[in-house]
C-alpha positions as CSV (number, residue, x, y, z in Angstrom):
1,M,156.7,134.1,134.8
2,F,156.8,135.4,138.4
3,K,160.5,136.0,138.3
4,K,159.9,138.3,135.3
5,L,157.1,140.0,137.1
6,D,159.3,140.6,140.1
7,K,161.9,142.2,137.9
8,I,159.2,144.4,136.2
9,L,157.8,145.5,139.5
10,N,161.3,146.3,140.9
11,R,162.1,148.2,137.7
12,Y,158.8,150.2,138.0
13,K,159.6,151.2,141.6
14,E,163.1,152.2,140.5
15,L,161.6,154.4,137.7
16,E,159.3,156.0,140.2
17,K,162.3,157.2,142.1
18,L,164.2,158.3,139.0
19,T,161.4,160.4,137.6
20,V,161.3,162.6,140.7
21,D,165.1,162.9,140.9
22,P,166.0,166.6,140.2
23,E,169.0,165.7,138.1
24,V,166.9,163.4,135.9
25,I,164.2,166.0,135.5
26,Q,166.7,168.5,134.2
27,N,167.9,166.0,131.6
28,I,164.9,166.2,129.3
29,T,166.0,163.2,127.1
30,A,166.6,160.9,130.0
31,Y,163.4,162.0,131.8
32,R,161.3,161.3,128.6
33,Q,162.9,157.8,128.3
34,Y,162.2,156.9,131.9
35,A,158.7,158.3,131.8
36,K,157.9,156.4,128.6
37,E,159.2,153.1,130.1
38,M,157.3,153.8,133.3
39,A,154.0,154.4,131.4
40,R,154.6,151.1,129.5
41,L,155.2,149.1,132.7
42,R,152.5,150.8,134.9
43,P,149.5,148.6,133.9
44,L,151.4,145.3,134.4
45,A,153.2,146.5,137.6
46,S,149.8,147.6,139.1
47,K,148.1,144.4,138.2
48,Y,150.9,142.3,139.7
49,E,150.7,144.4,142.9
50,S,147.0,143.5,143.1
51,Y,147.8,139.9,142.6
52,L,150.3,139.9,145.4
53,H,147.8,141.8,147.7
54,I,145.2,139.1,147.0
55,K,147.7,136.3,147.7
56,K,148.6,138.0,151.0
57,E,144.9,138.1,152.0
58,I,144.5,134.4,151.2
59,D,147.5,133.5,153.3
60,I,146.1,135.6,156.3
61,L,142.7,133.9,156.0
62,A,144.2,130.5,155.7
63,S,146.2,131.0,158.9
64,E,143.0,132.3,160.6
65,I,141.2,129.0,159.7
66,N,143.7,127.1,161.8
67,V,143.1,129.1,164.9
68,K,141.0,126.9,167.3
69,D,139.2,129.8,169.0
70,H,137.2,130.8,165.9
71,D,133.7,129.4,165.6
72,K,132.4,127.4,162.6
73,D,130.5,130.2,161.0
74,Y,133.6,132.4,160.9
75,I,135.7,129.5,159.4
76,E,133.0,128.9,156.7
77,L,133.0,132.6,155.8
78,A,136.8,132.6,155.6
79,K,136.8,129.5,153.4
80,E,134.2,131.1,151.1
81,E,136.2,134.3,150.9
82,I,139.3,132.3,150.0
83,Q,137.5,130.7,147.1
84,N,136.3,134.1,145.9
85,L,139.9,135.5,146.1
86,K,141.3,132.5,144.3
87,Q,138.9,133.1,141.4
88,K,140.1,136.7,141.2
89,M,143.7,135.4,141.2
90,Q,143.0,133.1,138.3
91,E,141.5,136.0,136.3
92,I,144.5,138.2,137.0
93,D,146.9,135.3,136.3
94,R,145.8,135.1,132.7
95,Q,146.1,138.9,132.3
96,L,149.6,138.8,133.8
97,E,150.6,136.0,131.4
98,D,149.5,138.2,128.5
99,G,151.1,141.2,130.0
100,V,154.5,139.5,130.4
101,F,154.4,138.4,126.8
102,E,153.4,141.9,125.6
103,N,156.1,143.5,127.7
104,E,158.7,141.2,126.1
105,D,157.3,142.0,122.7
106,G,157.9,145.6,123.3
107,D,155.5,146.9,120.7
108,S,152.2,145.8,122.2
109,A,151.5,149.0,124.1
110,K,152.2,151.1,121.0
111,N,149.7,152.9,118.8
112,V,149.6,151.7,115.2
113,I,149.7,152.9,111.7
114,M,147.6,150.8,109.3
115,E,148.1,150.5,105.6
116,L,145.1,149.2,103.7
117,R,145.3,148.6,99.9
118,A,142.9,147.2,97.3
119,G,144.3,144.0,95.8
120,T,143.1,141.8,92.9
121,G,139.6,142.6,91.7
122,G,139.6,146.1,90.3
123,I,136.7,148.3,91.3
124,E,135.2,145.6,93.5
125,A,138.5,145.3,95.4
126,A,138.5,149.0,96.0
127,L,135.0,148.9,97.3
128,F,135.9,146.1,99.6
129,A,138.9,148.1,100.9
130,S,136.5,150.8,101.7
131,D,134.3,148.3,103.6
132,L,137.3,147.2,105.6
133,Y,138.3,150.7,106.6
134,K,134.7,151.4,107.8
135,M,134.8,148.2,109.8
136,Y,138.1,149.3,111.5
137,A,136.8,152.9,112.1
138,K,133.6,151.5,113.8
139,Y,135.7,149.1,115.9
140,A,137.9,152.0,117.0
141,V,134.9,154.0,118.1
142,K,133.7,151.0,120.2
143,K,137.1,150.7,121.8
144,G,137.3,154.4,122.5
145,W,140.4,154.8,120.2
146,K,141.2,157.8,118.1
147,I,141.6,157.3,114.3
148,E,143.3,159.7,112.0
149,T,143.7,159.5,108.2
150,L,147.3,160.1,107.1
151,S,147.0,159.4,103.4
152,L,144.1,158.5,101.1
153,S,143.7,157.5,97.4
154,T,140.1,156.9,96.3
155,T,138.3,155.8,93.2
156,E,135.4,157.7,91.5
157,K,132.9,155.1,92.7
158,G,133.6,155.5,96.3
159,G,136.2,152.8,96.6
160,I,139.7,153.0,98.3
161,K,142.9,152.3,96.3
162,E,145.0,152.9,99.4
163,I,144.5,154.4,102.8
164,I,147.1,154.9,105.6
165,F,145.7,155.8,109.0
166,S,146.8,155.9,112.6
167,V,144.9,154.3,115.5
168,A,145.7,155.6,119.1
169,G,144.5,154.2,122.4
170,N,144.9,151.5,125.0
171,N,146.6,148.3,123.8
172,V,145.9,149.1,120.2
173,Y,148.8,147.1,118.7
174,S,148.3,144.0,120.9
175,I,144.7,143.8,119.5
176,M,145.0,145.1,115.9
177,K,148.2,143.2,115.0
178,Y,146.1,140.2,114.1
179,E,144.6,142.1,111.1
180,S,147.9,142.0,109.1
181,G,147.5,139.9,105.9
182,T,145.3,139.5,102.9
183,H,141.5,139.8,103.4
184,R,139.3,138.1,100.7
185,V,135.7,138.9,99.8
186,Q,133.2,136.7,97.9
187,R,130.1,138.5,96.7
188,V,128.1,139.5,93.7
189,P,129.1,143.0,92.5
190,A,126.4,145.6,91.9
191,T,127.6,145.8,88.3
192,E,127.3,142.0,87.7
193,A,124.1,141.4,85.7
194,S,124.3,137.6,85.7
195,G,124.6,137.3,89.5
196,R,128.0,135.6,89.4
197,I,130.0,135.7,92.6
198,H,133.3,137.5,92.3
199,T,136.4,137.1,94.5
200,S,138.4,140.2,95.4
201,A,141.0,141.0,97.9
202,A,142.6,143.8,100.0
203,T,145.8,143.8,102.0
204,V,146.2,145.1,105.5
205,A,149.5,146.0,107.2
206,V,149.5,146.9,110.9
207,L,152.7,148.6,112.0
208,P,153.5,149.7,115.6
209,E,153.9,153.5,115.4
210,A,157.4,154.5,116.0
211,E,158.2,157.6,118.1
212,E,161.2,159.9,117.9
213,L,162.9,158.0,120.7
214,D,162.6,154.7,118.7
215,V,164.1,155.8,115.5
216,T,166.6,158.6,114.7
217,I,166.3,160.0,111.2
218,K,169.1,162.4,110.2
219,P,168.2,165.4,108.1
220,Q,171.0,164.6,105.6
221,D,169.5,161.1,105.1
222,L,166.2,162.6,103.7
223,K,165.3,163.8,100.2
224,I,162.1,165.9,100.3
225,D,160.3,166.8,97.1
226,V,157.2,169.0,97.0
227,F,154.7,169.1,94.2
228,R,151.1,170.2,93.5
229,A,148.5,167.8,94.8
230,G,146.1,166.2,92.4
231,G,142.4,166.7,92.7
232,R,139.0,166.0,91.1
233,G,138.7,169.5,89.6
234,G,137.0,172.7,90.8
235,Q,137.5,173.5,94.5
236,H,139.4,170.3,95.1
237,V,142.4,171.3,93.0
238,N,145.3,172.4,95.2
239,V,147.0,175.4,93.5
240,T,150.0,175.4,95.8
241,D,153.0,173.0,96.1
242,S,151.7,171.4,99.3
243,A,152.1,167.7,98.5
244,V,155.3,166.0,99.9
245,R,157.3,163.0,98.8
246,M,159.9,162.0,101.4
247,T,162.7,159.5,100.5
248,H,165.0,157.9,103.2
249,L,168.2,157.6,101.2
250,P,170.0,154.9,103.2
251,T,167.1,152.4,102.8
252,G,165.2,153.7,99.7
253,L,161.9,153.9,101.6
254,V,159.5,156.4,100.0
255,V,156.4,158.1,101.5
256,S,154.1,160.5,99.8
257,C,151.4,162.6,101.5
258,Q,149.1,165.2,99.8
259,D,145.9,165.1,101.8
260,E,146.4,168.3,103.7
261,R,146.5,171.8,102.1
262,S,149.4,172.7,104.3
263,Q,152.9,171.5,103.2
264,H,154.0,171.6,106.8
265,K,151.2,169.2,107.9
266,N,151.9,166.9,105.0
267,K,155.5,166.8,106.0
268,A,154.6,165.9,109.6
269,K,152.3,163.1,108.4
270,A,154.8,161.7,105.9
271,M,157.5,161.7,108.7
272,R,155.2,159.6,111.0
273,V,154.7,157.0,108.3
274,L,158.4,157.0,107.3
275,R,159.5,156.6,110.9
276,T,157.1,153.8,111.4
277,R,158.1,151.9,108.2
278,L,161.8,152.3,109.1
279,Y,161.1,151.1,112.6
280,E,159.4,148.0,111.2
281,K,162.3,147.3,108.8
282,L,164.9,147.6,111.5
283,A,162.9,145.4,113.8
284,K,162.4,142.7,111.1
285,D,166.1,142.8,110.3
286,Q,167.0,142.4,114.0
287,H,164.5,139.5,114.5
288,N,165.7,137.7,111.5
289,K,169.3,137.8,112.7
290,I,168.4,136.4,116.2
291,S,165.7,133.8,115.4
292,K,162.9,133.3,112.9
293,D,160.7,132.0,115.8
294,R,161.4,134.5,118.4
295,K,158.3,136.5,117.8
296,I,155.3,134.2,118.4
297,Q,152.4,134.8,116.0
298,V,149.2,133.2,114.8
299,G,150.3,132.7,111.2
300,S,153.2,134.5,109.9
301,G,151.5,137.9,109.9
302,D,152.9,138.4,106.4
303,R,150.6,140.8,104.5
304,S,150.6,138.5,101.5
305,E,149.1,135.6,103.5
306,K,145.3,135.1,103.2
307,I,144.0,135.3,106.7
308,R,140.2,135.9,106.4
309,T,137.3,135.4,104.0
310,Y,134.1,137.5,104.0
311,N,131.4,135.5,102.2
312,F,128.3,137.6,101.4
313,P,126.0,134.9,100.0
314,D,126.4,132.8,103.1
315,R,126.7,135.8,105.5
316,R,129.8,134.3,107.0
317,V,133.3,135.3,108.0
318,T,136.0,132.7,108.2
319,D,139.4,133.3,109.8
320,H,141.7,130.7,108.3
321,R,144.4,130.8,110.9
322,V,142.2,129.3,113.6
323,N,139.5,127.7,111.5
324,L,136.9,130.1,113.0
325,T,133.7,130.6,111.1
326,L,131.0,133.1,112.3
327,H,127.7,133.6,110.6
328,K,127.3,137.3,111.4
329,L,128.9,139.1,108.5
330,E,126.9,142.3,109.0
331,A,127.8,142.6,112.7
332,I,131.5,142.1,111.9
333,L,131.6,144.7,109.2
334,S,129.9,147.0,111.7
335,G,132.9,146.7,114.0
336,D,132.1,143.6,116.1
337,L,135.6,142.1,116.0
338,D,136.0,141.1,119.6
339,E,135.1,137.4,119.2
340,I,137.6,137.0,116.4
341,V,140.4,138.9,118.3
342,E,139.8,136.9,121.5
343,T,140.0,133.5,119.6
344,L,143.3,134.6,118.0
345,R,144.7,135.7,121.3
346,E,143.7,132.4,123.0
347,A,145.4,130.5,120.1
348,E,148.5,132.6,120.8
349,R,148.4,131.8,124.5
350,K,148.3,128.1,123.8
351,K,151.3,128.4,121.4
352,R,153.2,130.2,124.1
353,R,152.4,127.5,126.7
354,N,153.5,124.7,124.3
355,I,156.9,126.1,123.7
356,K,157.7,126.7,127.4
């Protein structure tokens, strides 16, 4: 791990020099690439420098202990300080381990685009999808992240058929990637007169948001159709052709967006989703060619896999990947996801250690 960290720190210092080089600054494309890489490496490089600084302090104090001229009180204080510094090193060590893995992953520092769809269960599934979206929105607020709706399809009773939204902030993908999969709910619907428990589901996909530098989309590879957006009548009907359907001809990927009244804004949002889906497809194809096991995950991360159950009668949430059951359903639906996320991250750490 430390050989990798040395390389990362050396590369970061190299990038510091490159980004102030006049020739690089004049080359906008090169400068943006270096600046982006530098921003990605900065947290890990800074943390590793702190680690090395603490290690140097410990070495100095350890050498001081062996000096005969120092009195016992000084030696005791030095030993105590060494213990405190070693505890700090242990804390940083785990963060560095996570950082090295996330740096190798390449996507962990990215923002995400999430796609949430109602599955089996009709109206109840759509209402559950709405509950999940509210849970993620509240979690994003707690984390200080920014959330933006890119596409939304709702039902008359307040449910969500499909919603696509972006989440931007620190380490979003490294945290939210665990939400990919099928989420199941067990509860008595408000319309159920007999009190019978129904089981419904919603699927969640968490995709690292691609940037222009990640994926190049040629204009000639796009087919763009515009049409009049649908509405619920009255003031909600859009009387202009502002809705956009974007097709990537080489892959057949199709994205539609009609939430904005501006065709330009809908095109921009559709392009963000298309670029991200294309990035995901290219990444999957590359990973499959190299190795099925190259990307370590807790579970396959496949959106068809059942990952979690929300049981309302028992007020419990069970994550099936790590056999974790928590009896605090209301808190979790209010955005208290940290305990689940940390348990999944710890399981991922153990898997990494086992394959070393």
